[in-house]
VOPAGU-2260 file (C-alpha; in pm, 1 decimal, decimal comma):
REM VOPAGU-2260
SITE   aa  ch    i         X         Y         Z
SITE  MET   A    0      10,5     -11,8      -6,2
SITE  LEU   A    1     132,3     337,7     -92,8
SITE  THR   A    2     122,8     591,8     220,1
SITE  ILE   A    3      90,0     964,9     128,8
SITE  ASP   A    4     153,1    1247,9     375,5
SITE  GLY   A    5    -154,9    1451,2     351,0
SITE  SER   A    6      20,7    1770,7     474,0
SITE  TYR   A    7     262,8    1772,7     269,4
SITE  GLY   A    8     348,1    2126,0      75,0
SITE  GLU   A    9      25,0    2326,4      33,6
SITE  GLY   A   10    -113,7    2055,6     257,6
SITE  GLY   A   11    -489,0    2068,1     194,5
SITE  GLY   A   12    -728,3    1854,3      56,0
SITE  GLN   A   13    -589,3    1833,6    -292,8
SITE  VAL   A   14    -330,6    1564,9    -198,7
SITE  LEU   A   15    -612,9    1361,7     -87,5
SITE  ARG   A   16    -810,0    1397,6    -408,8
SITE  THR   A   17    -555,4    1362,3    -638,4
SITE  SER   A   18    -441,2    1062,7    -443,3
SITE  LEU   A   19    -795,7     901,0    -495,5
SITE  THR   A   20    -813,3     972,7    -858,5
SITE  LEU   A   21    -490,7     814,2    -944,3
SITE  ALA   A   22    -526,2     532,2    -659,8
SITE  SER   A   23    -860,7     465,7    -887,2
SITE  LEU   A   24    -710,6     474,6   -1195,9
SITE  THR   A   25    -399,2     253,9   -1174,3
SITE  ALA   A   26    -580,3      14,9    -934,4
SITE  THR   A   27    -312,8     134,2    -625,6
SITE  PRO   A   28    -395,2      76,6    -275,2
SITE  VAL   A   29    -332,6     383,7     -91,0
SITE  ARG   A   30    -302,8     499,4     261,9
SITE  ILE   A   31    -321,6     901,5     315,2
SITE  GLU   A   32    -205,4    1017,8     648,6
SITE  ARG   A   33    -220,8    1340,0     800,9
SITE  ILE   A   34    -539,6    1459,5     595,5
SITE  ARG   A   35    -522,7    1859,5     603,8
SITE  ALA   A   36    -302,5    1865,5     935,8
SITE  GLY   A   37    -244,6    2212,7     950,4
SITE  ARG   A   38    -553,2    2353,1     867,6
SITE  ARG   A   39    -801,3    2546,0    1131,8
SITE  VAL   A   40   -1048,3    2221,1    1125,1
SITE  PRO   A   41    -763,1    1947,8    1040,4
SITE  GLY   A   42    -955,7    1634,3     850,2
SITE  LEU   A   43   -1192,7    1556,6     654,5
SITE  ARG   A   44   -1470,8    1775,9     574,6
SITE  PRO   A   45   -1799,6    1711,0     404,5
SITE  GLN   A   46   -1661,0    1775,5      73,6
SITE  HIS   A   47   -1405,1    1592,8     151,5
SITE  LEU   A   48   -1556,3    1278,2     286,1
SITE  THR   A   49   -1814,9    1277,9     -26,0
SITE  ALA   A   50   -1498,1    1286,9    -275,7
SITE  VAL   A   51   -1351,0     999,4     -73,6
SITE  ARG   A   52   -1699,3     797,5     -86,9
SITE  ALA   A   53   -1739,7     912,0    -486,8
SITE  ALA   A   54   -1399,6     773,7    -597,2
SITE  ALA   A   55   -1498,0     428,8    -387,8
SITE  ALA   A   56   -1829,6     424,3    -521,3
SITE  ILE   A   57   -1688,2     436,9    -895,3
SITE  CYS   A   58   -1414,3     135,0    -831,7
SITE  ASP   A   59   -1597,6     -86,1    -525,1
SITE  ALA   A   60   -1267,7      35,2    -313,0
SITE  GLN   A   61   -1278,9    -109,0      34,1
SITE  LEU   A   62   -1254,1     219,9     280,0
SITE  THR   A   63   -1138,7     286,1     626,6
SITE  GLY   A   64   -1139,3     590,2     825,6
SITE  ASP   A   65   -1429,5     766,4     619,4
SITE  GLN   A   66   -1608,0     985,5     871,6
SITE  ILE   A   67   -1594,9    1360,9     930,8
SITE  GLY   A   68   -1249,5    1441,6    1115,0
SITE  SER   A   69   -1035,4    1170,9    1015,7
SITE  GLN   A   70    -696,8    1267,8     939,7
SITE  THR   A   71    -628,2     910,8     799,9
SITE  VAL   A   72    -825,8     726,7     529,5
SITE  ALA   A   73    -719,2     366,7     384,8
SITE  PHE   A   74    -888,6     375,2      12,1
SITE  ARG   A   75    -827,1     -16,7    -175,9
SITE  PRO   A   76   -1013,1     -26,8    -496,4
SITE  GLY   A   77   -1209,1    -311,7    -602,0
SITE  GLY   A   78   -1201,8    -311,4    -962,6
SITE  PRO   A   79   -1140,9     -50,9   -1245,9
SITE  PRO   A   80   -1368,3     262,9   -1272,0
SITE  ARG   A   81   -1732,5     177,6   -1366,9
SITE  PRO   A   82   -1859,0     458,9   -1608,4
SITE  GLY   A   83   -2261,3     459,3   -1505,1
SITE  ALA   A   84   -2530,3     751,5   -1335,9
SITE  TYR   A   85   -2428,2     839,8   -1019,8
SITE  VAL   A   86   -2545,5    1062,8    -735,9
SITE  PHE   A   87   -2333,0    1264,5    -517,0
SITE  ASP   A   88   -2495,1    1493,5    -246,0
SITE  VAL   A   89   -2240,5    1718,1     -19,3
SITE  ALA   A   90   -2521,0    1745,8     224,5
SITE  ARG   A   91   -2534,3    1376,4     339,7
SITE  ALA   A   92   -2191,2    1405,7     490,1
SITE  ALA   A   93   -2285,3    1655,2     713,0
SITE  ARG   A   94   -2605,7    1707,8     965,9
SITE  GLY   A   95   -2782,7    2000,8     868,6
SITE  GLY   A   96   -2678,4    1984,9     579,6
SITE  SER   A   97   -2339,6    2210,5     387,3
SITE  ALA   A   98   -2240,5    2398,2     109,8
SITE  GLY   A   99   -1872,5    2162,2      46,8
SITE  SER   A  100   -1768,5    2230,7    -354,8
SITE  VAL   A  101   -1968,1    2004,1    -566,7
SITE  GLY   A  102   -1668,9    2101,0    -821,1
SITE  LEU   A  103   -1387,5    1956,8    -575,0
SITE  VAL   A  104   -1608,5    1605,0    -578,0
SITE  LEU   A  105   -1610,7    1637,4    -987,1
SITE  GLN   A  106   -1302,3    1656,7   -1014,4
SITE  THR   A  107   -1237,5    1407,6    -824,8
SITE  VAL   A  108   -1390,0    1117,9   -1046,0
SITE  LEU   A  109   -1449,3    1287,8   -1349,0
SITE  LEU   A  110   -1086,5    1147,0   -1503,6
SITE  PRO   A  111   -1107,6     793,1   -1350,0
SITE  LEU   A  112   -1506,8     780,8   -1534,6
SITE  ALA   A  113   -1360,6     964,2   -1902,4
SITE  LEU   A  114   -1107,9     675,9   -1876,3
SITE  ALA   A  115   -1369,0     425,3   -1781,2
SITE  GLY   A  116   -1441,4     324,1   -2156,6
SITE  GLU   A  117   -1836,5     414,8   -2167,7
SITE  GLN   A  118   -2060,1     785,8   -2086,7
SITE  SER   A  119   -2139,6     840,6   -1746,2
SITE  MET   A  120   -2416,5    1103,9   -1593,2
SITE  LEU   A  121   -2332,7    1239,3   -1250,3
SITE  THR   A  122   -2551,6    1450,8   -1016,8
SITE  ILE   A  123   -2367,1    1647,1    -750,9
SITE  ARG   A  124   -2562,0    1883,7    -465,1
SITE  GLY   A  125   -2383,2    2090,4    -275,6
SITE  GLY   A  126   -2219,4    2436,6    -336,4
SITE  THR   A  127   -2131,8    2511,1    -664,3
SITE  HIS   A  128   -2007,3    2855,5    -628,6
SITE  VAL   A  129   -1768,9    2849,7    -304,1
SITE  PRO   A  130   -1466,2    3028,7    -180,5
SITE  TRP   A  131   -1149,3    2861,9    -244,0
SITE  ALA   A  132   -1294,9    2593,9    -470,3
SITE  PRO   A  133   -1302,9    2576,5    -824,1
SITE  SER   A  134   -1674,9    2747,5    -874,4
SITE  VAL   A  135   -1914,0    2570,9   -1166,9
SITE  SER   A  136   -1866,0    2847,8   -1392,0
SITE  TYR   A  137   -1468,8    2790,9   -1400,5
SITE  LEU   A  138   -1505,3    2425,9   -1442,6
SITE  GLU   A  139   -1759,9    2502,3   -1728,8
SITE  ASN   A  140   -1538,9    2788,0   -1867,4
SITE  ALA   A  141   -1219,2    2681,8   -1837,8
SITE  TYR   A  142   -1136,9    2335,2   -1695,4
SITE  ALA   A  143   -1373,4    2145,9   -1902,9
SITE  PRO   A  144   -1279,0    2329,0   -2257,9
SITE  ALA   A  145    -899,8    2209,4   -2188,6
SITE  LEU   A  146    -982,0    1872,3   -2089,9
SITE  THR   A  147   -1193,8    1841,3   -2407,0
SITE  ARG   A  148    -861,8    1965,5   -2629,5
SITE  MET   A  149    -710,6    1656,4   -2461,5
SITE  GLY   A  150    -998,5    1401,0   -2542,7
SITE  ALA   A  151   -1166,7    1439,0   -2224,9
SITE  GLY   A  152   -1465,9    1597,4   -2263,7
SITE  CYS   A  153   -1777,4    1644,6   -2054,6
SITE  GLU   A  154   -2067,3    1874,4   -2046,5
SITE  LEU   A  155   -2211,4    2068,7   -1699,5
SITE  ARG   A  156   -2534,1    2182,5   -1673,0
SITE  LEU   A  157   -2598,9    2414,7   -1358,8
SITE  ALA   A  158   -2939,8    2324,4   -1219,8
SITE  ARG   A  159   -2941,7    2521,9    -895,5
SITE  TRP   A  160   -2703,6    2764,3    -766,0
SITE  GLY   A  161   -2564,0    2678,3    -443,6
SITE  PHE   A  162   -2349,1    2989,9    -217,6
SITE  TYR   A  163   -2169,5    2942,0      59,0
SITE  PRO   A  164   -2334,3    2890,3     360,1
SITE  ALA   A  165   -2619,3    2744,0     273,7
SITE  GLY   A  166   -2541,7    2525,1     -63,9
SITE  GLY   A  167   -2840,0    2352,5    -195,0
SITE  GLY   A  168   -2696,1    2360,0    -558,5
SITE  GLU   A  169   -2702,5    2084,9    -787,5
SITE  VAL   A  170   -2473,9    2040,6   -1127,7
SITE  GLN   A  171   -2549,3    1737,8   -1372,4
SITE  VAL   A  172   -2250,0    1618,7   -1558,2
SITE  ASN   A  173   -2275,6    1430,9   -1907,1
SITE  VAL   A  174   -1884,2    1270,8   -1899,7
SITE  ARG   A  175   -1818,8    1159,5   -2276,3
SITE  ARG   A  176   -1652,8     856,6   -2319,4
SITE  CYS   A  177   -1263,8     912,8   -2390,6
SITE  ALA   A  178   -1015,6     685,1   -2594,0
SITE  ARG   A  179    -765,2     619,4   -2388,4
SITE  PRO   A  180    -472,8     762,6   -2387,1
SITE  LEU   A  181    -564,3    1153,6   -2337,3
SITE  ARG   A  182    -391,3    1349,1   -2593,9
SITE  PRO   A  183     -78,3    1608,7   -2474,4
SITE  ILE   A  184    -124,9    1950,0   -2416,5
SITE  VAL   A  185      65,6    2284,9   -2538,8
SITE  ILE   A  186     -46,1    2597,6   -2427,7
SITE  VAL   A  187     300,3    2854,7   -2418,3
SITE  GLU   A  188      72,3    3132,5   -2621,6
SITE  ARG   A  189    -260,3    3254,2   -2571,7
SITE  GLY   A  190    -351,8    3478,1   -2875,7
SITE  GLU   A  191    -497,3    3812,4   -2881,0
SITE  LEU   A  192    -765,6    3872,8   -2667,6
SITE  ALA   A  193   -1093,0    3844,9   -2814,4
SITE  GLU   A  194   -1368,0    3900,7   -2565,4
SITE  VAL   A  195   -1414,1    3947,2   -2160,2
SITE  TYR   A  196   -1746,9    3861,1   -2029,8
SITE  GLY   A  197   -1909,2    3741,1   -1727,9
SITE  THR   A  198   -2206,5    3725,3   -1491,5
SITE  ALA   A  199   -2298,7    3933,1   -1178,2
SITE  VAL   A  200   -2494,9    3702,1    -953,3
SITE  ALA   A  201   -2701,7    3797,2    -637,6
SITE  MET   A  202   -2871,0    3484,3    -454,0
SITE  ASN   A  203   -3179,6    3628,7    -238,9
SITE  LEU   A  204   -3096,0    3919,8    -208,4
SITE  PRO   A  205   -3191,9    4292,6    -405,4
SITE  SER   A  206   -3164,9    4364,7    -725,5
SITE  HIS   A  207   -2899,7    4668,3    -666,1
SITE  ILE   A  208   -2600,8    4417,1    -588,3
SITE  PRO   A  209   -2567,8    4249,8    -890,2
SITE  GLN   A  210   -2615,9    4561,5   -1073,5
SITE  ARG   A  211   -2357,4    4758,7    -869,5
SITE  MET   A  212   -2089,5    4475,4    -925,9
SITE  SER   A  213   -2142,5    4489,0   -1322,2
SITE  VAL   A  214   -2084,2    4850,2   -1355,3
SITE  ARG   A  215   -1824,9    4877,7   -1131,5
SITE  ALA   A  216   -1671,6    4563,5   -1295,6
SITE  ARG   A  217   -1697,1    4706,8   -1651,7
SITE  LYS   A  218   -1577,1    5080,1   -1537,5
SITE  VAL   A  219   -1281,8    4934,5   -1376,6
SITE  LEU   A  220   -1148,6    4710,1   -1713,9
SITE  SER   A  221   -1287,8    4983,6   -1928,1
SITE  GLN   A  222   -1031,3    5201,2   -1757,2
SITE  ALA   A  223    -773,6    4939,5   -1836,9
SITE  GLY   A  224    -856,2    4934,3   -2188,4
SITE  VAL   A  225   -1021,0    4593,0   -2164,4
SITE  GLN   A  226   -1387,1    4637,6   -2276,8
SITE  ALA   A  227   -1675,5    4386,7   -2136,8
SITE  ARG   A  228   -1995,6    4242,5   -2123,2
SITE  ILE   A  229   -2136,7    4160,6   -1773,5
SITE  GLU   A  230   -2465,2    4050,0   -1689,0
SITE  PRO   A  231   -2651,4    4092,5   -1358,4
SITE  LEU   A  232   -2843,4    3797,5   -1241,8
SITE  ARG   A  233   -3067,3    3717,1    -955,6
SITE  VAL   A  234   -3171,2    3390,5    -879,0
SITE  ARG   A  235   -3333,9    3237,6    -536,0
SITE  GLY   A  236   -3217,9    2940,0    -369,0
SITE  ALA   A  237   -3126,9    2794,7     -12,1
SITE  GLY   A  238   -2952,4    3083,9     132,9
SITE  PRO   A  239   -2821,0    3418,3      57,5
SITE  GLY   A  240   -2472,4    3485,6    -164,0
SITE  ALA   A  241   -2297,6    3706,3    -434,2
SITE  GLY   A  242   -2048,8    3666,8    -677,3
SITE  ILE   A  243   -1886,1    3772,2    -991,9
SITE  PHE   A  244   -1741,9    3551,6   -1267,3
SITE  LEU   A  245   -1547,9    3687,1   -1549,9
SITE  ILE   A  246   -1392,3    3523,7   -1829,7
SITE  GLY   A  247   -1122,1    3636,2   -2098,8
SITE  ARG   A  248   -1153,0    3447,3   -2428,2
SITE  TYR   A  249    -811,3    3424,3   -2575,5
SITE  GLU   A  250    -683,4    3310,6   -2903,8
SITE  HIS   A  251    -566,3    2976,9   -2775,8
SITE  ILE   A  252    -688,7    2972,0   -2418,3
SITE  VAL   A  253    -981,9    3069,9   -2176,8
SITE  ALA   A  254    -915,0    3254,2   -1818,8
SITE  SER   A  255   -1172,2    3251,1   -1531,1
SITE  PHE   A  256   -1135,4    3471,7   -1249,8
SITE  THR   A  257   -1412,0    3464,4    -944,8
SITE  ALA   A  258   -1437,4    3705,4    -619,6
SITE  TYR   A  259   -1766,4    3610,1    -382,3
SITE  GLY   A  260   -1951,2    3884,8    -173,4
SITE  GLN   A  261   -1920,1    3867,2     195,4
SITE  LYS   A  262   -2172,5    4043,7     477,0
SITE  GLY   A  263   -2040,8    4376,8     493,1
SITE  LEU   A  264   -1831,9    4402,8     199,4
SITE  PRO   A  265   -1966,3    4673,7     -91,6
SITE  SER   A  266   -2016,2    4497,7    -424,0
SITE  GLU   A  267   -1788,0    4739,3    -551,2
SITE  GLN   A  268   -1528,2    4580,1    -383,2
SITE  VAL   A  269   -1641,8    4240,3    -469,8
SITE  ALA   A  270   -1583,5    4333,0    -873,9
SITE  ASP   A  271   -1277,3    4503,3    -815,1
SITE  ALA   A  272   -1138,3    4215,2    -645,9
SITE  ALA   A  273   -1241,2    3986,5    -997,5
SITE  CYS   A  274   -1120,0    4269,6   -1221,3
SITE  THR   A  275    -787,7    4278,0    -997,6
SITE  ALA   A  276    -724,1    3905,3   -1046,5
SITE  PHE   A  277    -805,8    3911,8   -1403,0
SITE  LEU   A  278    -557,8    4214,1   -1465,8
SITE  THR   A  279    -277,1    4079,1   -1264,7
SITE  HIS   A  280    -303,6    3766,8   -1518,2
SITE  HIS   A  281    -384,8    3973,9   -1836,2
SITE  ASN   A  282     -86,8    4204,8   -1787,5
SITE  THR   A  283     154,8    3880,7   -1746,1
SITE  GLY   A  284      89,5    3810,7   -2090,2
SITE  ALA   A  285     137,8    3449,9   -2000,1
SITE  PRO   A  286    -199,4    3194,0   -2156,0
SITE  VAL   A  287    -267,5    2966,2   -1861,7
SITE  ASP   A  288    -422,5    3089,0   -1545,0
SITE  PRO   A  289    -264,8    2948,0   -1204,7
SITE  PHE   A  290    -576,1    2762,1   -1119,5
SITE  LEU   A  291    -581,6    2562,1   -1468,2
SITE  ALA   A  292    -204,2    2526,6   -1447,3
SITE  ASP   A  293    -229,7    2253,6   -1162,3
SITE  GLN   A  294    -568,6    2131,4   -1247,8
SITE  LEU   A  295    -395,1    1996,4   -1562,8
SITE  VAL   A  296    -125,9    1837,2   -1419,1
SITE  VAL   A  297    -298,9    1508,0   -1379,5
SITE  PRO   A  298    -414,2    1455,9   -1723,6
SITE  MET   A  299     -87,1    1593,0   -1875,4
SITE  ALA   A  300     123,7    1295,3   -1646,0
SITE  LEU   A  301    -150,5    1057,4   -1796,4
SITE  ALA   A  302    -172,4    1180,2   -2170,8
SITE  ARG   A  303     116,0     990,0   -2423,3
SITE  GLY   A  304     411,8    1233,4   -2496,6
SITE  LYS   A  305     517,8    1623,6   -2395,5
SITE  SER   A  306     307,0    1866,2   -2231,0
SITE  GLU   A  307     400,4    2210,0   -2211,1
SITE  LEU   A  308     171,0    2528,3   -2039,4
SITE  VAL   A  309     314,2    2857,0   -1950,3
SITE  THR   A  310     121,9    3021,1   -1654,1
SITE  SER   A  311     142,9    3369,2   -1496,5
SITE  ARG   A  312     245,6    3190,0   -1185,7
SITE  VAL   A  313     360,3    2918,0   -1020,7
SITE  SER   A  314     150,0    2810,5    -701,9
SITE  GLN   A  315     222,2    2624,6    -420,6
SITE  HIS   A  316     -84,7    2407,9    -542,1
SITE  LEU   A  317     104,6    2329,3    -845,0
SITE  ARG   A  318     400,3    2225,4    -685,2
SITE  THR   A  319     203,9    1999,8    -440,3
SITE  ASN   A  320       2,3    1816,9    -705,9
SITE  ALA   A  321     283,6    1729,3    -902,4
SITE  TRP   A  322     446,1    1563,5    -560,5
SITE  VAL   A  323     153,9    1355,7    -587,8
SITE  VAL   A  324     131,5    1301,9    -942,1
SITE  GLN   A  325     478,3    1120,1    -916,7
SITE  ARG   A  326     457,1     964,1    -609,8
SITE  PHE   A  327     194,3     744,3    -849,5
SITE  LEU   A  328     327,2     792,5   -1178,2
SITE  ALA   A  329     674,8     762,2   -1354,2
SITE  ALA   A  330     586,0    1091,5   -1513,6
SITE  SER   A  331     815,8    1313,5   -1546,9
SITE  ILE   A  332     737,9    1722,0   -1419,7
SITE  ASP   A  333     952,8    1965,5   -1450,4
SITE  ILE   A  334     847,8    2300,8   -1343,8
SITE  VAL   A  335    1068,0    2635,0   -1431,9
SITE  GLU   A  336     960,9    2939,8   -1235,4
SITE  GLU   A  337    1093,7    3262,5   -1453,3
SITE  ALA   A  338    1257,2    3603,2   -1341,5
SITE  ASP   A  339     881,0    3774,3   -1453,1
SITE  GLY   A  340     718,0    3569,5   -1237,0
SITE  ARG   A  341     566,0    3312,0   -1475,9
SITE  GLY   A  342     606,1    2918,6   -1470,4
SITE  ARG   A  343     662,0    2673,5   -1754,2
SITE  ILE   A  344     535,6    2323,4   -1673,5
SITE  ARG   A  345     692,7    2042,5   -1887,9
SITE  VAL   A  346     563,7    1682,7   -1833,1
SITE  GLU   A  347     651,4    1356,7   -2065,5
SITE  GLY   A  348     285,0    1174,8   -1974,0
SITE  ILE   A  349     286,5     783,5   -1900,7
SITE  GLY   A  350       6,3     684,2   -2177,9
SITE  LEU   A  351    -221,6     543,8   -1957,7
């Protein structure tokens, strides 16, 4: 059984999720210890527990330690990932419901199911738009298109919005059959900026909130020489929430950035945060945003041949994910941080 130190590097749930993904794909028994040991509330939270059980469900894995607060999980796959129709609900892992991220659960099982030989249908319930996790909007606009280029396509449909802390959202995912192995990907230039667009959303809140976020974001971007189309939107759901989701579509890549509202935080400051994140990335000239870079390390390692990315920033998430991948796979991963802060990632995949 392979042992993984869950506190390594960034030390968050990503170590757990990547370990589960690769254990499922390679039929490797794995024991993950010290899970989120350095966090304020260590161990498994509802979204992590849901990801563990989702990974176990698709490959008949035997589990120990699958409970809230556990810092050690043993995972023994019982067979290859099975395509099918699955429903995963983060709220079932926590009494009283949870806004745990549906996106993080999806990322755990997406590649194993895509490479399982047939189509799968997923319904995942919980938080669709929550801080510190890829939103459904991000996965749909940035992550899924990149995977499609590698041969692992999926379509996401947001059935219900779910903001932190109430959750109550739902995403439905059609995971298409994927020919093995994945194709390598090379994104070293972004080309011209074709458009910037997005949505300013408020759930169970007054209409002036998304309007103010939208107006402010367009003004900030316009002052930076970027014209944007940002639509205000009001939705109903389990609890209040707000956020703005910006998408920059370049000739060769899509970048996406998010900021969420908080009680007492003016709408204009929420818009400023999203615009600053986008403009910081845009002004580097790099094609791949830091979030997408770390998320593509796993499929690049599984692909056959050489992949290469240039990112606007080398994150600790990226280095941590690369470390986990190399515990499972004999893939060569080279991460070079350049003098201007940009990073170049070269991966020689194993063609699984």
